N, CA, C and O atoms as a Tinker XYZ file with bonds, in Angstrom:
   240  protein
     1  N      8.147000   59.392000  138.062000    73     2
     2  CA     8.313000   59.677000  139.566000    64     1     3
     3  C      7.273000   60.547000  139.937000    63     2     4     5
     4  O      7.127000   61.613000  139.340000    81     3
     5  N      6.517000   60.200000  140.879000    73     3     6
     6  CA     5.563000   60.894000  141.229000    64     5     7
     7  C      6.336000   61.545000  142.763000    63     6     8     9
     8  O      7.455000   61.153000  143.096000    81     7
     9  N      5.715000   62.357000  143.420000    73     7    10
    10  CA     6.294000   63.281000  144.500000    64     9    11
    11  C      5.798000   62.191000  145.764000    63    10    12    13
    12  O      5.942000   62.549000  146.933000    81    11
    13  N      5.209000   60.846000  145.435000    73    11    14
    14  CA     5.287000   60.217000  146.470000    64    13    15
    15  C      6.643000   59.156000  146.315000    63    14    16    17
    16  O      7.166000   58.708000  147.335000    81    15
    17  N      6.986000   58.920000  145.410000    73    15    18
    18  CA     8.439000   58.564000  145.319000    64    17    19
    19  C      9.187000   58.965000  145.891000    63    18    20    21
    20  O      9.904000   58.337000  146.669000    81    19
    21  N      9.245000   60.920000  145.502000    73    19    22
    22  CA    10.159000   61.569000  145.775000    64    21    23
    23  C     10.328000   61.667000  147.485000    63    22    24    25
    24  O     11.397000   61.876000  148.059000    81    23
    25  N      9.574000   61.551000  147.862000    73    23    26
    26  CA     9.272000   61.465000  149.413000    64    25    27
    27  C     10.083000   60.135000  150.299000    63    26    28    29
    28  O     10.746000   60.130000  151.336000    81    27
    29  N      9.756000   59.283000  149.544000    73    27    30
    30  CA    10.212000   58.210000  150.129000    64    29    31
    31  C     11.761000   58.008000  149.579000    63    30    32    33
    32  O     12.475000   57.428000  150.397000    81    31
    33  N     12.250000   58.289000  148.645000    73    31    34
    34  CA    13.711000   58.564000  148.479000    64    33    35
    35  C     14.283000   59.620000  149.682000    63    34    36    37
    36  O     15.015000   58.986000  150.442000    81    35
    37  N     14.206000   60.515000  149.929000    73    35    38
    38  CA    14.086000   61.735000  150.657000    64    37    39
    39  C     14.263000   61.123000  152.122000    63    38    40    41
    40  O     15.096000   61.503000  152.945000    81    39
    41  N     13.431000   60.220000  152.274000    73    39    42
    42  CA    12.982000   59.522000  153.857000    64    41    43
    43  C     14.475000   58.312000  153.887000    63    42    44    45
    44  O     15.107000   58.110000  154.923000    81    43
    45  N     14.739000   57.773000  152.823000    73    43    46
    46  CA    15.936000   56.823000  152.855000    64    45    47
    47  C     17.388000   57.278000  152.887000    63    46    48    49
    48  O     18.311000   56.465000  152.931000    81    47
    49  N     17.601000   58.820000  152.861000    73    47    50
    50  CA    19.066000   59.224000  152.668000    64    49    51
    51  C     19.528000   59.459000  154.028000    63    50    52    53
    52  O     18.820000   59.886000  154.941000    81    51
    53  N     20.572000   59.201000  154.094000    73    51    54
    54  CA    21.314000   59.378000  155.367000    64    53    55
    55  C     21.459000   61.195000  156.083000    63    54    56    57
    56  O     21.558000   62.102000  155.256000    81    55
    57  N     21.456000   61.415000  157.017000    73    55    58
    58  CA    21.168000   62.560000  157.729000    64    57    59
    59  C     22.242000   63.461000  157.072000    63    58    60    61
    60  O     23.374000   63.031000  156.849000    81    59
    61  N     21.913000   64.543000  156.813000    73    59    62
    62  CA    22.587000   65.178000  156.381000    64    61    63
    63  C     22.587000   65.604000  155.263000    63    62    64    65
    64  O     22.864000   66.802000  155.203000    81    63
    65  N     22.231000   64.730000  153.594000    73    63    66
    66  CA    22.508000   64.906000  152.766000    64    65    67
    67  C     21.328000   65.207000  152.087000    63    66    68    69
    68  O     20.298000   64.812000  152.633000    81    67
    69  N     21.218000   65.830000  150.996000    73    67    70
    70  CA    20.390000   66.644000  149.969000    64    69    71
    71  C     20.286000   66.328000  148.337000    63    70    72    73
    72  O     21.317000   66.252000  147.669000    81    71
    73  N     19.276000   66.191000  147.880000    73    71    74
    74  CA    19.427000   65.844000  146.542000    64    73    75
    75  C     19.776000   66.814000  145.880000    63    74    76    77
    76  O     19.147000   67.872000  145.904000    81    75
    77  N     20.789000   66.634000  145.206000    73    75    78
    78  CA    21.222000   67.628000  144.041000    64    77    79
    79  C     20.696000   67.530000  142.979000    63    78    80    81
    80  O     20.387000   68.611000  142.478000    81    79
    81  N     20.275000   65.955000  141.967000    73    79    82
    82  CA    19.529000   66.267000  141.005000    64    81    83
    83  C     19.119000   64.847000  140.973000    63    82    84    85
    84  O     19.529000   63.873000  141.603000    81    83
    85  N     17.994000   65.016000  139.868000    73    83    86
    86  CA    17.464000   63.188000  139.748000    64    85    87
    87  C     17.485000   63.266000  138.188000    63    86    88    89
    88  O     17.478000   64.263000  137.466000    81    87
    89  N     17.505000   62.205000  137.932000    73    87    90
    90  CA    17.565000   61.987000  136.047000    64    89    91
    91  C     17.500000   60.445000  135.381000    63    90    92    93
    92  O     18.072000   59.435000  135.790000    81    91
    93  N     16.917000   60.547000  134.617000    73    91    94
    94  CA    16.369000   59.215000  133.737000    64    93    95
    95  C     17.752000   58.915000  132.643000    63    94    96    97
    96  O     18.203000   59.393000  131.602000    81    95
    97  N     18.108000   57.711000  133.703000    73    95    98
    98  CA    19.776000   57.238000  132.524000    64    97    99
    99  C     19.516000   56.462000  131.291000    63    98   100   101
   100  O     18.612000   55.707000  130.936000    81    99
   101  N     20.212000   56.741000  130.950000    73    99   102
   102  CA    20.090000   55.713000  129.102000    64   101   103
   103  C     19.778000   54.580000  129.470000    63   102   104   105
   104  O     18.857000   54.047000  128.851000    81   103
   105  N     20.523000   53.713000  130.757000    73   103   106
   106  CA    19.614000   52.628000  130.517000    64   105   107
   107  C     18.571000   52.125000  130.913000    63   106   108   109
   108  O     18.341000   50.952000  131.207000    81   107
   109  N     17.690000   53.319000  130.932000    73   107   110
   110  CA    16.409000   53.080000  131.677000    64   109   111
   111  C     16.177000   53.399000  133.514000    63   110   112   113
   112  O     15.114000   53.389000  134.133000    81   111
   113  N     17.252000   53.602000  133.917000    73   111   114
   114  CA    16.983000   53.815000  135.367000    64   113   115
   115  C     16.953000   54.895000  135.778000    63   114   116   117
   116  O     17.465000   55.785000  135.099000    81   115
   117  N     16.324000   55.210000  137.075000    73   115   118
   118  CA    16.413000   56.841000  137.405000    64   117   119
   119  C     17.603000   56.811000  138.612000    63   118   120   121
   120  O     17.838000   56.002000  139.510000    81   119
   121  N     18.197000   57.996000  138.229000    73   119   122
   122  CA    19.183000   57.622000  139.188000    64   121   123
   123  C     19.278000   58.953000  139.872000    63   122   124   125
   124  O     18.868000   59.908000  139.212000    81   123
   125  N     19.891000   59.267000  141.450000    73   123   126
   126  CA    19.783000   60.226000  142.535000    64   125   127
   127  C     21.380000   60.954000  142.539000    63   126   128   129
   128  O     22.392000   60.280000  142.348000    81   127
   129  N     21.397000   62.099000  142.732000    73   127   130
   130  CA    22.501000   62.092000  143.081000    64   129   131
   131  C     22.598000   63.369000  144.229000    63   130   132   133
   132  O     22.019000   64.449000  144.118000    81   131
   133  N     23.463000   62.959000  145.326000    73   131   134
   134  CA    23.020000   63.938000  146.333000    64   133   135
   135  C     24.225000   64.855000  146.621000    63   134   136   137
   136  O     24.989000   64.988000  145.664000    81   135
   137  N     24.519000   65.457000  147.658000    73   135   138
   138  CA    25.075000   66.046000  148.445000    64   137   139
   139  C     25.452000   66.212000  149.771000    63   138   140   141
   140  O     24.572000   66.929000  150.246000    81   139
   141  N     26.297000   65.943000  150.673000    73   139   142
   142  CA    26.344000   66.391000  152.084000    64   141   143
   143  C     26.767000   67.785000  152.275000    63   142   144   145
   144  O     27.106000   68.453000  151.297000    81   143
   145  N     26.771000   68.309000  153.553000    73   143   146
   146  CA    27.320000   69.178000  154.137000    64   145   147
   147  C     28.572000   69.800000  153.828000    63   146   148   149
   148  O     28.873000   70.993000  153.865000    81   147
   149  N     29.348000   68.659000  153.474000    73   147   150
   150  CA    30.559000   69.376000  152.956000    64   149   151
   151  C     31.059000   69.202000  151.564000    63   150   152   153
   152  O     32.208000   69.423000  151.181000    81   151
   153  N     29.923000   68.722000  150.763000    73   151   154
   154  CA    30.042000   69.118000  149.545000    64   153   155
   155  C     29.943000   67.354000  148.844000    63   154   156   157
   156  O     29.231000   67.080000  147.878000    81   155
   157  N     30.533000   66.665000  149.342000    73   155   158
   158  CA    30.625000   65.356000  148.860000    64   157   159
   159  C     29.268000   64.585000  147.816000    63   158   160   161
   160  O     28.144000   64.226000  148.166000    81   159
   161  N     29.700000   64.549000  146.932000    73   159   162
   162  CA    28.428000   63.980000  145.691000    64   161   163
   163  C     28.557000   62.281000  146.052000    63   162   164   165
   164  O     29.614000   61.651000  146.029000    81   163
   165  N     26.992000   61.637000  146.441000    73   163   166
   166  CA    27.059000   60.468000  146.243000    64   165   167
   167  C     25.978000   60.184000  145.386000    63   166   168   169
   168  O     25.069000   61.007000  145.487000    81   167
   169  N     25.777000   59.220000  144.523000    73   167   170
   170  CA    25.144000   58.868000  143.736000    64   169   171
   171  C     24.217000   57.406000  144.130000    63   170   172   173
   172  O     24.782000   56.470000  144.695000    81   171
   173  N     22.691000   57.342000  143.747000    73   171   174
   174  CA    22.212000   56.210000  143.707000    64   173   175
   175  C     21.161000   55.647000  142.920000    63   174   176   177
   176  O     20.302000   56.522000  142.812000    81   175
   177  N     20.794000   54.558000  142.288000    73   175   178
   178  CA    20.074000   54.379000  141.742000    64   177   179
   179  C     18.753000   53.489000  142.194000    63   178   180   181
   180  O     18.805000   52.629000  143.073000    81   179
   181  N     17.559000   53.837000  141.447000    73   179   182
   182  CA    16.423000   54.101000  142.171000    64   181   183
   183  C     15.684000   52.691000  141.763000    63   182   184   185
   184  O     15.471000   52.635000  140.552000    81   183
   185  N     15.323000   51.744000  142.370000    73   183   186
   186  CA    14.679000   50.677000  142.433000    64   185   187
   187  C     13.277000   50.502000  142.497000    63   186   188   189
   188  O     12.946000   50.274000  143.660000    81   187
   189  N     12.359000   50.517000  141.746000    73   187   190
   190  CA    10.936000   50.260000  142.104000    64   189   191
   191  C     10.065000   49.139000  142.148000    63   190   192   193
   192  O     10.077000   48.408000  141.157000    81   191
   193  N      9.195000   48.808000  143.238000    73   191   194
   194  CA     8.473000   47.815000  143.800000    64   193   195
   195  C      7.283000   47.685000  143.109000    63   194   196   197
   196  O      6.321000   48.197000  143.682000    81   195
   197  N      6.993000   46.985000  141.718000    73   195   198
   198  CA     5.804000   47.234000  141.627000    64   197   199
   199  C      4.580000   46.604000  142.564000    63   198   200   201
   200  O      3.403000   46.879000  142.333000    81   199
   201  N      4.861000   46.008000  143.300000    73   199   202
   202  CA     3.979000   45.529000  143.862000    64   201   203
   203  C      3.161000   46.388000  145.059000    63   202   204   205
   204  O      1.951000   46.274000  145.255000    81   203
   205  N      3.830000   47.043000  145.625000    73   203   206
   206  CA     3.289000   47.952000  146.302000    64   205   207
   207  C      3.655000   49.500000  146.328000    63   206   208   209
   208  O      3.453000   50.242000  147.289000    81   207
   209  N      4.293000   49.907000  144.977000    73   207   210
   210  CA     4.608000   50.722000  144.142000    64   209   211
   211  C      5.281000   51.961000  144.867000    63   210   212   213
   212  O      4.934000   53.141000  144.904000    81   211
   213  N      6.551000   51.182000  145.529000    73   211   214
   214  CA     7.299000   51.928000  146.184000    64   213   215
   215  C      8.593000   51.798000  145.464000    63   214   216   217
   216  O      8.894000   51.170000  144.449000    81   215
   217  N      9.389000   52.687000  146.393000    73   215   218
   218  CA    10.993000   52.768000  145.419000    64   217   219
   219  C     12.114000   52.283000  146.784000    63   218   220   221
   220  O     11.949000   52.304000  148.003000    81   219
   221  N     12.943000   51.980000  146.170000    73   219   222
   222  CA    14.378000   51.774000  147.112000    64   221   223
   223  C     15.760000   52.202000  146.418000    63   222   224   225
   224  O     16.220000   51.743000  145.372000    81   223
   225  N     16.421000   53.378000  147.403000    73   223   226
   226  CA    17.600000   53.365000  147.037000    64   225   227
   227  C     19.009000   52.671000  147.119000    63   226   228   229
   228  O     19.516000   52.477000  148.224000    81   227
   229  N     19.592000   52.328000  146.060000    73   227   230
   230  CA    20.772000   51.754000  146.483000    64   229   231
   231  C     21.848000   52.653000  145.937000    63   230   232   233
   232  O     21.575000   53.518000  145.105000    81   231
   233  N     23.205000   52.439000  146.444000    73   231   234
   234  CA    24.350000   53.304000  146.611000    64   233   235
   235  C     25.191000   52.883000  145.274000    63   234   236   237
   236  O     25.350000   51.679000  145.071000    81   235
   237  N     25.616000   53.627000  144.553000    73   235   238
   238  CA    26.105000   53.096000  143.060000    64   237   239
   239  C     27.829000   52.595000  143.529000    63   238   240
   240  O     28.587000   52.122000  142.682000    81   239
């Protein structure tokens, strides 16, 4: 995960959500856990697009 990918992930988050942590899952994908202002956690998995080296988050 590069700084470019982290910026793309942050740009896709809903307003008010911040990244709490990111990690490589046992299954091989990257996971992102966010928290909103009230403290509610949301989990995303990251999909990498090799054609343009971009990432997309998908809510789990």
